[in-house]
N, C-alpha and C positions, 0 to 999 in steps of 0.2 A: 573701280567700283563707283556706281552712281550715287546720287543723293536724292532725297525727298524732303520737301519743306512743308511745314504747317505755318500758315500766314497769320499775322497779327489780327486780321479782320475775319479769321476763321473761314476763309473761302476754301471749300473742300475740293475745288476743281483738280488741283494737282494730284491729290491723293486718289480721287475717283478715276482719274485718267491713267494711273499707273496700274498695270494689269499683272496678275500673277497666276500661275497654273501649278497645281499640286495634286497629290493623291488625297482625296477627302477622307478624314478620319471617321466619318459617319457612314457614307455610302461606298467608300473605296474607289469611286470613279476618279479618273484623271480629269479634273475639271478646272475651269477658271473660277475665280472668286471675286466678289464685289465688296467694296468697303461700305460699312453700315454705320459705325459709330467711331468718330474721331475725337480725341480729347481736345478740349478748348484751349486756345493759346494762352489765355490769362491764367488758367490753372497750372499749365505746364511751366509758364514763366515764374509763377509764384513759388512752386515747390522744386522746380528744376531737377527732375529725376534723370538718371543716367540712361534709362531705357524708357521707351514709350510704346504702349500697347494700342493697337487698332483692331477693332472687331470687324470681321468680314462674314459673308455668307457664301456657302457653296452654290454655284449657279445650277448645279444638277439637283441637289436634294434640299437646298435652302437651310442646311444645318449650319450652326455657328462655328466659326474658325477664328482663332485669336493669334495675331502675329505680333512679335515684339521687335522693335527697331532700336538700335543703339543711337544715342544722340551724339552728333559731331560737335555742335556748339549752339548756344543761344546767341544770336547775333543781329546786328543791324546792317541792312544793305541799302545805302543811301538813306532815304527817309522811310524805308520799309523794314519792319522788324519781322524776323522769321526764326523758326527752329529747324535746323538742318539735321536730317537723319541719314544714316547709312542705308542705302537701298539694298539691303541684304538681310531681310528679316528672318527670324527664327520662328518656326511653327511650334506652338505650345503643346499641341496634341498630335501624335502620329496616327496613321491608320491602325486599326486593331490587328494584332497578329493572331493567326489561326493555327490550330493543331487538331489532330484526331484524338480528342480527349476521351472519346468513348472506349478507347483501347487501354486507358490507364486506370489503375486502381483509384477509388474515389478520393482518398487523401492526397495521393500524388497529383491527380488531375486538379484538385482545388489549389494546391501549392503552385503548380506551374501556370494555371490560369491567372492567379494573382501576380505571378512574376511577369507575365505578358502584359497585364494591365499596368504595372509599374513602368514597363518599357514604353508603352504607347503614350504615356504622359511625360516621358523624358526623365523619369525619376530613376536614374541609372544606379545610384547607390542602393536604393530600395530594391531595384531589380536584382542586383548582385546578391543581396541578403536573401531574397526569395529563391534565387537559383541555388544557393547553398542549402536552404531548407528543402528544396526539391530533390537535390542529390541525397539528402538524408532520408527523405521519404522513399526514394528509389532503393536505397540500401536496405531499408527496413522491409521493403517488399521482396527483395531479391537476395538479401544477405550481403556479404562482402562483395559479391559480384558487381553490384551497382557502382560502388566507389572505384573498384578495379577497372571497370570499363571506362569510366570517365577519365581516369589517369592514362589508360592506354590510348584513348582518343586524343587527349592532349599531346601525348608523345608522337602520335601519327601526324598531327598538324604541324608540330615542331619539325619533324623529320622531312616533311614536304615543303618546308619553308613558308607555310601559310601564316605562321606566327613566329615572331622573333623570341629571343631568349628572355627579354624583359617582359613581354606579354605573357609568355609561358609561365614565368615565375609569379606574375600578378594573378593570372587565372587560377593557378594551382593554389595560391594562398587564399583566394576568395572562396572557392568551392570545395576544397579538400582539407585544408588545415583546420584544426579545432573541431568543436562539436556544437557550437551555438549558432543557429541560423541567423540570429540578429546580433552577431558579435560586434561589439563597439569599435573594434580596431580594424575593420575591413578597410583595405585601401580604396581610394576614390577611383571611379571608373569613368573614362572618357567615352564619348559617343562611339568612336571607332572601335574601342575594345569591348564596349557593350554589345556591338553588333557581332563581334567574334564570339563572345560568350553566348549570345542568342543562338547563333548557328551551331555552336558546340552542343548546347542543351537540346536543341531540336534533333541533332544527329544521334546523340546518346539515347534519348527517350524513344526515338524511332527504332533504333536497333534493338534496344532492350525489351520494348513492349509492343509497339505497333507492328513491326515486321513479323514478330513471332505470332501475334494474334491473327494477322492476315494469312499467314501460312497455315495455321490451324483451321481457319475458316475455309480455305481452299481445300484442305484435306477432307474436312467434313462434307463439303459439297460434292467432292469426288466420290466419297463413300456412299452418299445418298444417291448419286447418279448410277453407281454400280448396283446398288440394291434395287433400283427401279427397273433395271434391264432384265 
């Protein structure tokens, strides 16, 4: 893993010359980004945070992107002082996730849209709570079939070895146990398990709502075509 330094004289050259490419959270393009705002050395040395944020812009849409770097050390190198950072930044905001919301009941669409919003800003525990609320909204729209389908899909993923026993137990606890979508005792969710939960929710909502609605649309178009012949 490489390093990045912020110099005592606030020379931005090293930061400017370090290039990153990512999926822009604003325009969704795979794009390079350019540093725009770098914290000053004297402020960092005074407060000594464990992480340092640097503001960038997307080279495609010029939207703001914020990267967070972990500090290795505040150190002197000969007569030069510098702050060394791990060159492995975390992106604060991910590209927005999309779904065919027009096929969902309004309350369900609102809950799942908010869940995806939480996921895009890396608020994984809030995302888990909103997934739980989304399942409750699906169950209200479909009766017990919604919860039953979620459980069945979890079991399918487990049987295909897509998720392990520990992940299965965690996801089952998050989205099926209890009745409060904002339950204070939800287990914390890692980024990897948040992705599994996202894929699970997409699949369940697609099977329960989107696929059925598209089949009905196709049947209606077929009836209209027959009526016109």
